[in-house]
Structure formats: C-alpha cells, structure tokens
C-alpha positions as CSV (number, residue, x, y, z in Angstrom):
1,M,0.0,0.0,0.0
2,G,1.9,2.9,-1.3
3,A,5.0,0.7,-0.7
4,F,4.3,1.0,3.0
5,L,3.9,4.7,2.5
6,T,7.4,5.2,1.0
7,A,8.8,2.4,3.2
8,A,8.0,4.2,6.4
9,L,9.2,7.5,5.0
10,L,12.6,6.0,4.1
11,I,13.1,4.4,7.5
12,L,15.4,7.2,8.7
13,P,18.5,5.1,9.6
14,A,22.0,6.4,9.9
15,S,22.2,6.6,6.1
16,L,21.5,10.3,6.8
17,T,25.1,10.6,7.9
18,S,26.7,8.8,5.0
19,K,26.0,8.4,1.3
20,G,28.2,5.3,0.6
21,A,26.7,1.9,1.2
22,E,26.5,-1.4,-0.6
23,L,24.2,-4.4,0.0
24,S,26.5,-7.2,1.1
25,P,26.0,-10.9,0.2
26,E,25.7,-11.6,4.0
27,T,22.9,-9.1,4.3
28,L,21.1,-10.3,1.3
29,N,21.3,-13.9,2.4
30,A,19.9,-13.0,5.8
31,W,17.0,-11.2,4.1
32,D,16.3,-14.1,1.8
33,A,16.2,-16.5,4.7
34,Y,13.9,-14.2,6.6
35,V,11.5,-13.8,3.7
36,K,11.5,-17.6,3.0
37,T,10.5,-18.2,6.6
38,Q,7.7,-15.6,6.4
39,S,6.5,-17.1,3.0
40,T,6.3,-20.6,4.6
41,R,4.4,-19.2,7.6
42,V,2.0,-17.4,5.3
43,A,1.3,-20.5,3.2
44,K,0.4,-22.5,6.4
45,Y,-1.4,-19.6,8.1
46,S,-3.6,-18.8,5.2
47,N,-5.0,-22.3,5.1
48,A,-5.6,-22.5,8.8
49,A,-8.1,-20.9,11.1
50,P,-8.3,-18.1,12.0
51,F,-7.4,-16.6,8.6
52,L,-7.0,-13.1,10.0
53,W,-4.4,-11.9,12.5
54,S,-7.3,-9.7,13.8
55,D,-9.2,-12.8,15.0
56,Q,-6.4,-13.9,17.3
57,S,-7.4,-11.3,19.8
58,P,-11.0,-10.4,20.9
59,D,-9.8,-6.9,22.0
60,R,-8.1,-6.3,18.6
61,L,-11.3,-7.3,16.8
62,R,-13.4,-5.1,19.1
63,R,-11.2,-2.1,18.3
64,L,-11.4,-2.7,14.6
65,E,-15.2,-2.9,14.7
66,N,-15.2,0.4,16.7
67,G,-13.4,2.1,13.8
68,E,-9.8,2.0,15.0
69,I,-6.8,1.1,12.9
70,V,-4.7,-1.4,14.8
71,V,-0.9,-1.5,14.2
72,A,1.7,-3.7,16.0
73,R,5.3,-4.8,15.6
74,V,6.1,-8.4,14.6
75,G,8.7,-10.1,16.7
76,E,12.1,-8.4,17.4
77,N,11.8,-5.1,15.6
78,P,14.0,-4.0,14.0
79,H,15.5,-7.4,13.6
80,R,19.3,-7.1,13.2
81,V,21.1,-8.9,10.5
82,P,24.7,-8.5,9.2
83,Q,25.1,-4.9,8.2
84,G,21.3,-4.4,8.0
85,L,18.0,-4.1,9.8
86,I,14.7,-5.8,9.0
87,H,11.6,-3.8,9.9
88,H,8.4,-5.9,10.3
89,W,5.0,-4.4,11.1
90,I,1.4,-5.5,10.8
91,G,-1.7,-3.4,10.7
92,A,-5.5,-3.9,10.2
93,V,-8.6,-1.9,9.4
94,F,-12.3,-2.7,9.0
95,L,-14.2,-1.1,6.2
96,P,-18.0,-1.3,7.0
97,G,-20.5,-1.3,4.2
98,T,-18.0,-2.3,1.5
99,R,-17.5,-5.3,-0.7
100,L,-14.5,-7.4,-1.3
101,G,-14.5,-6.7,-5.0
102,D,-14.5,-3.0,-4.4
103,V,-11.5,-3.3,-2.1
104,L,-9.5,-5.5,-4.5
105,S,-10.2,-3.2,-7.4
106,V,-8.7,-0.2,-5.5
107,V,-5.7,-2.3,-4.4
108,R,-5.0,-3.4,-8.0
109,D,-5.5,0.1,-9.5
110,Y,-1.7,0.8,-9.5
111,G,-1.9,3.5,-12.1
112,K,-3.7,5.7,-9.6
113,Y,-1.3,5.2,-6.7
114,K,0.4,8.5,-7.6
115,D,-3.0,10.2,-6.8
116,F,-3.9,8.1,-3.9
117,Y,-0.5,8.2,-2.1
118,A,0.6,11.7,-3.0
119,P,2.9,13.3,-2.2
120,N,5.1,10.4,-1.3
121,V,4.3,8.4,-4.5
122,I,5.0,10.7,-7.5
123,E,4.8,8.2,-10.4
124,S,3.0,4.9,-10.7
125,T,2.7,2.6,-13.7
126,V,1.2,-0.8,-14.5
127,V,3.9,-2.9,-16.2
128,R,2.0,-6.2,-16.6
129,R,-1.3,-7.6,-15.3
130,T,-2.7,-11.1,-15.4
131,D,-5.6,-12.8,-13.6
132,T,-3.6,-13.2,-10.4
133,E,-0.2,-11.6,-10.9
134,D,0.6,-7.9,-11.3
135,T,3.9,-6.0,-12.0
136,F,4.0,-2.3,-11.3
137,S,6.5,0.4,-10.8
138,L,6.6,3.4,-8.3
139,R,8.8,6.4,-8.0
140,M,8.7,7.5,-4.4
141,L,10.3,10.4,-2.4
142,N,10.0,12.2,0.9
143,K,11.3,15.7,0.8
144,A,11.0,16.1,4.5
145,V,13.8,13.5,5.0
146,V,16.1,14.0,2.1
147,A,15.5,16.7,-0.4
148,K,15.9,15.8,-4.1
149,F,16.2,12.1,-3.4
150,A,13.8,9.5,-4.8
151,L,13.5,5.8,-5.2
152,D,12.6,3.9,-8.4
153,T,11.0,0.6,-7.6
154,E,9.3,-2.3,-9.3
155,F,7.0,-4.8,-7.5
156,Q,5.6,-8.2,-8.2
157,D,2.2,-8.8,-6.6
158,T,0.5,-12.2,-6.5
159,F,-3.1,-12.7,-5.4
160,R,-4.6,-15.9,-4.1
161,R,-8.3,-16.6,-3.6
162,M,-9.1,-18.9,-0.6
163,D,-12.9,-18.8,-1.1
164,D,-15.6,-16.3,-2.2
165,D,-14.9,-14.2,1.0
166,K,-11.2,-14.5,1.5
167,W,-8.2,-13.4,-0.5
168,Y,-4.6,-12.7,0.2
169,S,-1.6,-11.3,-1.7
170,V,2.1,-11.4,-1.5
171,S,4.2,-8.5,-2.9
172,Y,8.0,-8.0,-3.2
173,T,10.4,-5.7,-4.9
174,T,12.1,-6.8,-8.0
175,R,14.1,-3.6,-8.4
176,I,15.1,-0.7,-6.2
177,R,17.3,2.1,-7.4
178,E,18.1,5.4,-5.8
179,V,17.6,8.6,-7.8
180,E,20.0,11.4,-6.7
181,N,19.3,15.1,-7.4
182,Y,15.7,14.4,-8.3
183,A,13.9,17.0,-10.5
184,T,17.2,18.8,-11.3
185,S,19.4,18.9,-14.4
186,D,21.8,16.6,-12.7
187,E,19.2,13.9,-11.9
188,H,20.6,10.4,-12.2
189,E,19.8,6.9,-11.2
190,G,22.2,4.9,-9.1
191,L,23.3,1.3,-9.4
192,S,21.2,-1.6,-7.9
193,N,22.2,-2.5,-4.3
194,R,24.4,0.6,-3.9
195,G,23.8,4.1,-2.5
196,R,22.5,5.5,0.8
197,G,20.8,2.2,1.8
198,F,17.6,3.7,3.1
199,I,15.7,0.7,1.6
200,W,17.3,-2.3,0.1
201,R,14.3,-4.6,-0.2
202,M,10.5,-4.7,0.6
203,Y,8.1,-7.6,1.1
204,S,4.5,-7.5,2.2
205,I,1.5,-9.8,2.8
206,S,-2.1,-8.5,2.5
207,R,-5.2,-10.3,3.7
208,F,-8.8,-9.5,2.8
209,E,-12.0,-11.0,4.3
210,Q,-15.6,-10.0,3.7
211,R,-17.9,-10.5,6.7
212,D,-19.8,-8.7,9.4
213,G,-21.2,-6.2,6.9
214,G,-17.9,-5.1,5.5
215,V,-14.3,-6.1,4.7
216,Y,-11.3,-6.6,7.0
217,V,-8.0,-5.5,5.5
218,E,-4.6,-6.5,6.9
219,L,-1.2,-5.4,5.7
220,E,2.0,-7.0,7.0
221,A,5.0,-5.0,5.8
222,V,8.6,-5.9,5.9
223,A,11.6,-3.7,4.8
224,L,15.3,-4.1,4.7
225,S,17.6,-1.1,5.4
226,R,21.2,-0.6,6.2
227,D,22.2,-0.9,9.8
228,V,22.5,2.0,12.3
229,P,25.9,2.5,13.9
230,G,25.9,1.6,17.6
231,A,26.6,5.2,18.7
232,L,23.4,6.4,17.2
233,R,21.2,3.3,17.6
234,W,19.8,4.3,21.0
235,V,18.7,7.6,19.5
236,L,17.4,6.5,16.1
237,T,15.7,3.2,16.9
238,P,12.7,4.7,18.8
239,V,12.3,7.3,15.9
240,V,12.4,4.6,13.3
241,S,9.8,2.6,15.2
242,R,7.5,5.6,15.7
243,I,7.7,6.6,12.0
244,S,7.1,3.0,10.9
245,R,4.0,2.6,13.1
246,S,2.6,5.9,12.0
247,S,3.3,5.3,8.3
248,L,1.6,1.9,8.3
249,E,-1.4,3.5,9.9
250,V,-1.5,6.3,7.3
251,S,-1.2,3.7,4.5
252,L,-4.3,2.0,5.7
253,Q,-6.1,5.3,6.2
254,K,-5.4,6.3,2.6
255,M,-6.5,2.9,1.3
256,E,-9.7,3.3,3.3
257,G,-10.3,6.7,1.8
258,A,-9.9,5.3,-1.7
259,V,-12.5,2.6,-1.1
260,L,-14.9,5.1,0.3
261,E,-14.4,7.3,-2.8
262,V,-15.1,4.3,-5.1
263,N,-18.3,3.6,-3.2
264,R,-19.3,7.2,-3.3
265,A,-18.8,7.4,-7.0
266,A,-20.7,4.1,-7.5
267,R,-23.7,5.6,-5.6
268,D,-23.6,8.7,-7.7
269,N,-23.6,6.7,-10.9
270,K,-26.4,4.5,-9.6
271,H,-28.6,7.6,-9.2
272,S,-27.6,9.1,-12.5
273,S,-27.4,6.1,-14.9
274,P,-29.4,2.9,-14.7
275,V,-27.0,1.3,-17.2
276,T,-24.0,2.1,-15.0
277,S,-25.8,0.8,-12.0
278,A,-26.6,-2.5,-13.6
279,F,-23.0,-2.8,-14.7
280,S,-21.6,-2.0,-11.3
281,N,-23.6,-4.7,-9.6
282,T,-21.7,-7.3,-11.6
283,L,-18.4,-6.4,-9.7
284,S,-17.2,-9.4,-7.6
285,P,-13.9,-11.0,-6.5
286,A,-14.2,-13.3,-9.5
287,S,-14.5,-10.4,-12.0
288,V,-11.5,-8.7,-10.4
289,Q,-9.5,-11.9,-10.8
290,T,-10.2,-12.0,-14.5
291,G,-9.0,-8.4,-14.9
292,L,-12.4,-7.1,-16.3
293,F,-12.4,-4.0,-14.1
294,P,-9.0,-2.3,-14.3
295,E,-8.6,1.4,-13.4
296,V,-11.7,1.6,-11.1
297,F,-10.5,4.2,-8.6
298,A,-10.8,7.8,-8.8
299,G,-7.1,5.9,-6.2
300,W,-1.8,0.1,-1.7
301,N,1.3,1.6,0.3
C-alpha cells in the first residue's frame, strides 16, 4: 500500500550521515532467509483458522469494529542482520459497508497510486497484469527526510483466492534504485544495491476477508535497510519505530479513503445512470480476478 507509505518515510536510519553503502551478500542472504521463513508461515497460516491476525485477539477485533486502525510490531523489531536491519510491522482496518470486489479493485489500480498516495508516490505505472499476478513500478520520495532524493522501484504482486470471501496477496520488490538530485538537471539513477541504503528490499502480505457487513484488510509490511551505527542506535531506533508505526497507519487510512471514494462514485452513478448501476452490480472478486475491471479508482502503500 503505497509501498508501506514510501517504506516508512525512508526508514530514517544512519544513512542520513553517509552516502556510501553497498548491499553485502551476507545481508542479502539473511534477508532471503527471513522472507523464506515468512512465506512458509503465510502459506500455512492462510489455510488455517483463523485466517486473520485480527481474529487472534478479541480486543483487537473489538477495536477494529469500533473504527480503530490497529498496528503492531512483529517479533524483534527492528531485527538485526549482518550490516542491516529488517523492519516488520502489521496493521489492520475494518471497512464497513464495503464489498471485497471494491477493495481488490482499489488495491490493484496501480496507475492511480500517484494520486492516492501523493505526495510520497509521485509516479505509478502498471507494467504487466494477469488474472492473479501484477507487476507495477513506483517512484517515491520524501522531501522532509532527504530533499531531491527519490526511489525507483518495481514490484511483483501475486493474489490468491481462498474462497468467495477470503483473498490474500504477497508483494515483493524486483528492483530498487536510488535517484539522486531528483527534478534537477543533474538527476541520475544509481546502481542496484548501492547508495544510501535507506531501503534495500521490501516484502508484504495483505489479507482481505468480507464478513460482518464489511471487509477486514490487513497489511504485513517488511523492509530491509542498512544498519544504524551503535553510537546512534539508541537515538534512532525509537524514531524509526515511531515513524514505521505511523506510516503503516496512514497507508491503511489512505486505502480506506480510496475505497470510500469508489463507493461514493458508484452511488452517484447509480442515481444518474441505470445502465451504469446494472454494470456496477456485476463487480465481484471473480470479476477482479479475470481483470475485467481495471482502473476503477478515482485511487496500496
């Protein structure tokens, strides 16, 4: 969702004090092992009961039904690996009065991410789309952290239908390159796996379930950044955690706003055009899967 809102506003590690960094084989191996463990867990978890993280706590479920957005860290966070940090968060929101097909349509409307997640997402493009697999690119920046610095990213997103009321997706970066001197005559793209090291990799799991008169949406977001030197760790770690939590919450808020906008537009069309109303009523998870309704939003990270 908006790439975890520009990967928690570029994580804010000690990269702010040094431009030079390179993703080492040891760091990448540790990341790959972590993602493999999470993928195995997701495969088992998605076929078990309860399907949602939200259902594991009655208090969590009550808060969602009362309109709260619930966010929590997962395990040791950040998780230290050789020369790197893995940031792992999970958040959930309940969207009353919505349908699963409407939510999936918004989530897969990547071309509108630049509108939905502005100003942190400045460009968004659909590269390829099939029934269950999407490839899309985002250019992201956060001027408040580092002026004239952006990230060019590409994501692979895979959707799985568990039944008529439950879907989940897994997304990961296939390319991340830093853009220095963004929007100037000296703008240039760096090499893969080199640069400031704000974000080396991203991985996320989203779950969707329709019930209780609405749709539950969960986003589990994982990001890899360079490490923070020990002298600064005690200062920056709380800041990173606070920004990560807040950014995941804002990502879910923006996604909720997009779904509400779709529903509002659908209601307006229903009153103004009987033909459009009849067409809108055919929207379902199955129709989203076949790709019949791209670019639905007037608006996922």
